[in-house]
ROVO-521486 format. One line per 8 residues: number of its first residue (from 0); for each residue x, z, y of C-alpha. Coordinates in Angstrom, 3 decimals. Layout:
<atoms>
NUM = X,Z,Y; ...
</atoms>
This chain:
<atoms>
0 = 71.551,41.954,-62.837; 74.616,43.854,-61.755; 72.757,46.782,-60.244; 74.212,50.304,-60.380; 72.412,53.607,-60.056; 74.427,56.149,-58.090; 71.501,58.526,-58.544; 68.408,58.490,-60.752
8 = 65.299,60.655,-60.881; 63.324,62.193,-63.734; 63.144,60.129,-66.935; 59.920,58.171,-67.408; 58.961,60.318,-70.419; 58.977,63.491,-68.339; 56.863,61.847,-65.663; 54.377,60.753,-68.333
16 = 54.082,64.345,-69.596; 53.313,65.528,-66.063; 50.658,62.826,-65.721; 49.004,63.827,-68.999; 48.652,67.446,-67.882; 47.075,66.399,-64.606; 44.719,63.996,-66.399; 43.415,66.693,-68.760
24 = 42.867,69.268,-66.013; 41.020,66.803,-63.788; 38.735,65.666,-66.608; 37.692,69.248,-67.387; 37.160,70.065,-63.725; 34.997,67.018,-63.013; 32.793,67.827,-65.999; 32.332,71.341,-64.621
32 = 31.307,69.983,-61.205; 28.870,67.544,-62.785; 27.340,70.307,-64.905; 27.207,73.206,-62.453; 27.152,71.455,-59.078; 27.497,73.717,-56.054; 28.392,76.755,-58.173; 31.410,74.978,-59.652
40 = 32.471,73.672,-56.237; 32.254,77.177,-54.775; 34.270,78.689,-57.636; 36.977,76.056,-57.269; 37.166,76.459,-53.495; 37.482,80.211,-53.816; 40.164,79.865,-56.501; 42.349,77.203,-54.883
48 = 41.654,77.588,-51.153; 40.438,81.195,-50.968; 37.450,79.872,-49.046; 33.758,80.459,-49.800; 31.557,80.047,-46.704; 27.767,80.102,-46.547; 27.872,76.313,-46.213; 30.783,73.927,-46.725
56 = 29.236,71.473,-44.264; 30.017,72.192,-40.626; 27.080,72.467,-38.237; 27.377,70.687,-34.855; 28.106,74.010,-33.166; 30.946,74.675,-35.625; 32.387,71.223,-34.977; 32.292,71.916,-31.244
64 = 33.906,75.337,-31.709; 36.729,73.817,-33.766; 37.359,71.093,-31.206; 37.516,73.675,-28.430; 40.534,75.175,-30.184; 42.503,71.927,-29.889; 44.878,71.811,-26.917; 44.468,69.158,-24.231
72 = 47.821,67.616,-25.207; 46.905,67.404,-28.893; 43.489,65.972,-28.066; 45.044,63.307,-25.847; 47.494,62.389,-28.624; 44.644,62.123,-31.143; 42.708,59.866,-28.785; 45.797,57.671,-28.245
80 = 46.380,57.277,-31.991; 42.733,56.460,-32.590; 42.789,53.843,-29.823; 45.733,52.122,-31.538; 44.091,52.237,-34.961; 40.714,51.137,-33.628; 42.255,48.168,-31.802; 43.951,46.862,-34.941
88 = 40.911,47.523,-37.174; 38.636,45.670,-34.753; 41.023,42.704,-34.752; 41.023,42.718,-38.543; 37.234,42.830,-38.667; 37.011,39.925,-36.223; 39.034,37.845,-38.694; 36.339,38.316,-41.350
96 = 33.463,36.025,-40.520; 30.215,35.225,-42.261; 30.173,31.592,-43.396; 27.603,28.965,-44.331; 28.407,25.446,-45.506; 26.397,22.493,-46.822; 28.454,21.440,-49.858; 26.251,18.400,-50.571
104 = 23.043,17.182,-48.968; 20.405,19.875,-49.437; 22.702,22.533,-50.962; 23.672,25.375,-48.656; 26.116,28.102,-49.696; 27.263,31.081,-47.685; 28.479,34.642,-47.635; 27.811,37.736,-45.560
112 = 30.089,40.726,-45.032; 27.975,43.848,-45.496; 29.262,47.420,-45.005; 29.291,49.864,-47.900; 26.331,52.156,-47.221; 28.005,55.548,-47.743; 31.639,56.578,-47.910; 33.414,59.835,-48.676
120 = 36.689,60.184,-46.754; 39.184,62.708,-48.084; 41.766,64.168,-45.713; 44.603,66.082,-47.413; 45.472,69.461,-45.978; 47.139,71.624,-48.597; 50.804,71.781,-47.638; 50.411,69.858,-44.373
128 = 47.230,69.208,-42.338; 47.063,65.407,-42.458; 45.248,64.821,-39.170; 46.214,61.136,-39.218; 44.369,60.555,-42.485; 41.096,61.179,-40.666; 41.882,58.314,-38.303; 42.802,56.009,-41.165
136 = 39.671,56.515,-43.247; 36.882,57.773,-40.980; 37.663,55.609,-37.960; 38.228,52.469,-40.023; 34.939,52.991,-41.881; 33.223,53.441,-38.525; 34.647,50.153,-37.199; 33.369,48.467,-40.375
144 = 29.863,49.756,-39.595; 29.384,52.154,-42.531; 26.076,53.954,-41.769; 26.927,57.229,-43.554; 30.448,58.639,-43.419; 31.103,62.000,-45.084; 34.526,63.545,-44.519; 36.171,66.461,-46.297
152 = 39.370,68.455,-45.818; 40.436,71.848,-47.180; 40.380,75.055,-45.151; 43.572,76.184,-43.452; 44.039,79.963,-43.433; 40.375,80.536,-44.177; 38.910,78.197,-41.572; 38.526,74.496,-40.793
160 = 41.625,72.957,-39.239; 40.661,72.270,-35.587; 42.642,69.049,-35.138; 41.375,67.561,-38.409; 37.789,68.356,-37.415; 38.399,66.771,-34.002; 39.852,63.632,-35.573; 36.936,63.360,-38.020
168 = 34.340,63.829,-35.288; 35.975,61.467,-32.800; 36.478,58.939,-35.606; 32.758,58.819,-36.303; 32.078,61.124,-39.275; 28.403,61.927,-39.777; 29.021,64.853,-42.148; 32.092,67.124,-42.158
176 = 32.825,69.369,-45.137; 35.503,72.040,-45.424; 36.441,71.265,-49.012; 39.706,70.290,-50.654; 41.152,68.894,-53.854; 39.212,67.892,-56.942; 36.189,69.867,-55.767; 35.875,67.702,-52.644
184 = 36.341,64.446,-54.545; 33.960,65.502,-57.320; 31.269,66.798,-54.984; 31.227,63.653,-52.849; 31.266,61.286,-55.827; 28.949,63.114,-58.225; 26.748,64.916,-55.720; 25.547,68.518,-55.849
192 = 22.432,70.360,-54.785; 23.607,70.256,-51.158; 25.865,67.183,-50.989; 24.457,63.704,-51.481; 26.719,61.417,-53.527; 28.507,58.547,-51.815; 29.040,54.963,-52.894; 32.797,54.897,-52.284
200 = 35.732,57.319,-52.028; 38.729,56.711,-49.796; 41.811,58.553,-48.640; 45.164,59.743,-49.970; 45.921,62.994,-51.771; 48.098,64.751,-54.293; 48.330,63.850,-57.971; 45.093,65.718,-58.771
208 = 43.116,63.936,-56.043; 44.498,60.557,-57.112; 43.620,61.234,-60.754; 40.107,62.391,-59.827; 39.545,59.115,-57.978; 40.885,57.179,-60.964; 38.520,58.915,-63.374; 35.526,58.431,-61.064
216 = 36.239,54.749,-60.429; 33.324,52.695,-61.676; 30.851,55.446,-61.009; 31.839,55.019,-57.368; 34.114,52.551,-55.669; 37.536,53.619,-54.465; 39.922,52.215,-51.916; 42.996,52.211,-54.158
224 = 45.174,54.497,-56.238; 46.957,56.422,-53.501; 48.966,59.179,-55.140; 52.070,61.028,-53.981; 53.980,59.336,-51.167; 56.680,56.814,-52.086; 59.336,55.434,-49.777; 62.069,52.848,-50.120
232 = 64.849,52.002,-47.726; 66.373,48.533,-48.040; 69.586,48.575,-46.018; 72.918,46.866,-45.579; 75.931,47.772,-43.503; 74.170,46.913,-40.237; 72.902,50.520,-40.230; 74.494,53.883,-40.938
240 = 73.963,56.720,-43.371; 72.217,58.999,-40.878; 69.279,56.646,-40.346; 68.977,55.925,-44.091; 69.069,59.597,-45.060; 66.609,60.548,-42.316; 64.122,57.888,-43.381; 64.359,58.904,-47.041
248 = 63.946,62.642,-46.450; 61.281,62.079,-43.814; 58.937,61.023,-46.602; 60.344,63.179,-49.410; 59.048,66.236,-47.553; 55.460,65.196,-48.363; 55.488,66.914,-51.760; 57.546,67.930,-54.767
256 = 57.007,64.567,-56.463; 57.492,61.991,-53.707; 59.871,59.220,-54.834; 62.481,58.098,-52.285; 64.737,55.152,-53.132; 67.674,53.542,-51.338; 68.392,49.916,-52.260; 71.576,48.541,-50.741
264 = 74.396,46.055,-51.270; 76.913,48.437,-49.695; 78.431,51.058,-51.976; 80.053,52.608,-48.909; 76.615,53.080,-47.292; 75.164,54.407,-50.559; 77.883,57.036,-50.957; 77.692,58.057,-47.300
272 = 73.894,58.358,-47.503; 74.136,60.701,-50.490; 76.481,62.927,-48.490; 74.290,62.752,-45.385; 71.221,63.766,-47.395; 73.024,66.892,-48.605; 73.970,67.711,-45.004; 70.424,67.273,-43.676
280 = 68.883,69.281,-46.503; 70.881,72.322,-45.346; 69.157,72.289,-41.954; 65.757,70.659,-42.605; 62.906,73.206,-42.255; 60.975,71.447,-45.048; 64.027,71.334,-47.315; 62.359,73.309,-50.108
288 = 59.940,70.447,-50.702; 62.185,67.553,-49.747; 65.079,68.751,-51.911; 62.821,69.040,-54.983; 61.521,65.507,-54.469; 65.020,64.168,-53.907; 66.401,65.995,-56.956; 63.669,64.833,-59.344
296 = 62.547,61.512,-57.872; 65.329,60.280,-55.584; 67.294,57.152,-56.498; 70.201,55.212,-55.004; 70.565,51.647,-56.281; 73.523,49.432,-55.398; 73.133,45.670,-55.818; 75.592,42.788,-55.537
304 = 73.404,40.507,-53.412; 70.363,40.340,-51.178; 68.550,38.447,-53.929; 69.114,41.354,-56.303; 67.922,43.799,-53.647; 64.760,41.733,-53.253; 64.110,41.615,-57.008; 64.605,45.374,-57.364
312 = 62.320,46.085,-54.401; 59.529,43.838,-55.716; 59.814,45.419,-59.172; 59.548,48.988,-57.848; 56.705,47.984,-55.470; 57.052,51.075,-53.311; 54.308,52.309,-51.016; 56.479,52.277,-47.867
320 = 59.398,49.874,-47.532; 61.761,50.348,-44.582; 63.879,47.193,-44.145; 67.059,47.462,-42.054; 69.286,44.441,-42.696; 70.714,41.387,-40.998; 67.801,39.360,-42.448; 64.619,41.404,-42.049
328 = 62.437,38.303,-41.622; 63.769,36.944,-44.923; 62.529,40.074,-46.677; 59.175,39.790,-44.867; 58.848,36.224,-46.164; 59.862,36.990,-49.751; 58.566,40.500,-50.456; 55.331,40.272,-52.454
336 = 54.753,43.733,-53.963; 54.620,46.761,-51.661; 52.258,48.901,-49.604; 53.515,48.276,-46.068; 56.721,46.954,-44.530; 58.566,48.566,-41.627; 60.971,46.043,-40.206; 64.149,46.925,-38.337
344 = 65.740,50.206,-37.298; 63.502,50.613,-34.235; 60.427,51.235,-36.377; 59.962,53.749,-39.181; 57.420,54.917,-41.728; 56.315,57.859,-39.585; 55.068,55.365,-36.964; 52.754,53.851,-39.557
352 = 51.753,57.258,-40.868; 50.636,58.618,-37.538; 50.096,56.343,-34.588; 51.186,52.709,-34.451; 47.831,51.303,-35.609; 48.254,50.037,-39.165; 46.586,52.033,-41.927; 48.673,54.599,-43.801
360 = 46.527,54.779,-46.948; 48.611,52.532,-49.181; 49.022,51.624,-52.876; 51.403,53.714,-54.989; 52.687,53.569,-58.570; 53.232,49.800,-58.485; 49.639,49.099,-57.395; 51.118,46.996,-54.597
368 = 51.449,44.281,-57.247; 47.680,43.685,-57.086; 46.294,45.291,-53.933; 47.136,45.963,-50.334; 46.328,49.140,-48.453; 43.154,50.518,-46.934; 41.807,48.381,-44.080; 38.502,47.596,-42.464
376 = 37.815,44.938,-45.111; 37.780,47.561,-47.887; 34.555,48.924,-46.403; 32.926,45.493,-46.326; 31.398,43.792,-49.359; 31.394,40.008,-49.274; 28.113,38.831,-50.795; 27.320,35.186,-51.465
384 = 23.959,33.430,-51.220; 22.616,29.990,-52.103; 19.773,27.860,-50.793; 18.560,24.435,-51.983; 16.524,22.736,-49.280; 15.522,19.341,-50.706; 13.765,18.124,-53.833; 16.516,15.609,-54.512
392 = 19.231,18.286,-54.429; 17.208,20.610,-56.703; 16.798,17.830,-59.276; 20.399,16.623,-59.132; 21.972,20.090,-59.387; 19.400,20.942,-62.076; 20.418,18.010,-64.255; 24.090,18.937,-64.117
400 = 23.237,22.582,-64.739; 21.057,21.783,-67.741; 23.802,19.893,-69.527; 26.422,22.556,-68.785; 24.100,25.298,-70.074; 23.528,23.425,-73.323; 27.290,22.925,-73.660; 27.528,26.720,-73.934
408 = 24.394,27.123,-76.051; 22.290,28.840,-73.385; 18.889,27.237,-73.950; 17.011,29.651,-71.679; 19.470,28.984,-68.896; 18.991,25.250,-69.384; 15.210,25.598,-69.136; 15.584,27.255,-65.723
416 = 17.320,24.093,-64.593; 14.972,21.749,-66.470; 11.947,23.281,-64.773; 13.390,22.297,-61.392; 14.123,18.784,-62.631; 10.517,18.417,-63.799; 9.029,19.972,-60.695; 11.168,18.369,-58.016
424 = 12.721,15.316,-59.639; 9.712,13.036,-59.887; 10.761,9.670,-61.272; 14.132,9.664,-59.511; 16.183,11.851,-61.867; 15.526,11.872,-65.620; 16.091,14.852,-67.912; 19.722,15.677,-68.431
432 = 20.848,12.822,-66.240; 22.384,12.840,-62.776; 23.862,10.224,-60.548; 27.617,9.997,-61.008
</atoms>
């Protein structure tokens, strides 16, 4: 491939060192929560959020008080966003139907979609209060029919963030906790004296939250590995440097380690975008964060062809992929590894993050190779069932089963099948034989 890097981020070795430090800290912290329960959670909250209330769970009166602090305009905007997200989630759920089919006379197979029974929804709120994350997790779980939804977000300036509380409540949360970081993830997954454990954890977060979910996976289910925000812009000379730079920095402001990558077949656009980024960083209010991300994790990759651009994009498998070319539908057809696509200059990643209706909890760190993002189906478990309704079917399936069990050496398995042949087969089907 004749690709050229006009800018590269931190070497992979340095990133691995950072990951190792996070991994060790999270492991120690989760052990402390498991051992000391509420006391550990309280110590961590006081240390990292300077917050230690009588109870981390909000009472109904506290929820109401928080919501009363939200302006009418903000409340209307929250309701609009939730209407968009609910509409799309309900359409997705409608596409998932229970099925039942008779595969041969007397043999009935089916599946049912059953909601996870309890979910912990984490809403980030350290650097920025991620109100939209409450819509994405709480509301989507509610549409799926989850009977117990616990939601947690850190305190802001010593109190619950009013808009986050409003979004959680309107989304359908049954329990709201003012807890952040590893302590929130650990408490919901492991349980404490005052917080019942959940069956599944969902929601984005920083590197520590993502690592905590990774370490707890198996003990509880998780939605996906959703670490620091990633964005990619795929562009050609149909767009200009201003829109490319704006879309890259618009996501780089998330945190100090948010990768932002431009993939283009226009060296002129690449060079102009680099210059435009420097210009915007001088006036962007969140430049302290965005400039660190761009310095350490930003990349500009110039390719010779659209095919090379496609290959590079699929290899990186970025969380957000903004496509602005003369062949957006071609990329939609051929992209196979990503979190979500944003097609054409009229849309942008912020739409998906906040309001348009698709879910913004998406796979990072190449996880788009094997999973999509959070959606209503993540909260539903598809369980199969079987029913044999005739003697003839029980005997015929039993005969096949018996031989296949013996092929593998499972004598006890075979006897389960043989018993049905003896009991239901009569003289019609002999041992180990079945009609071809």
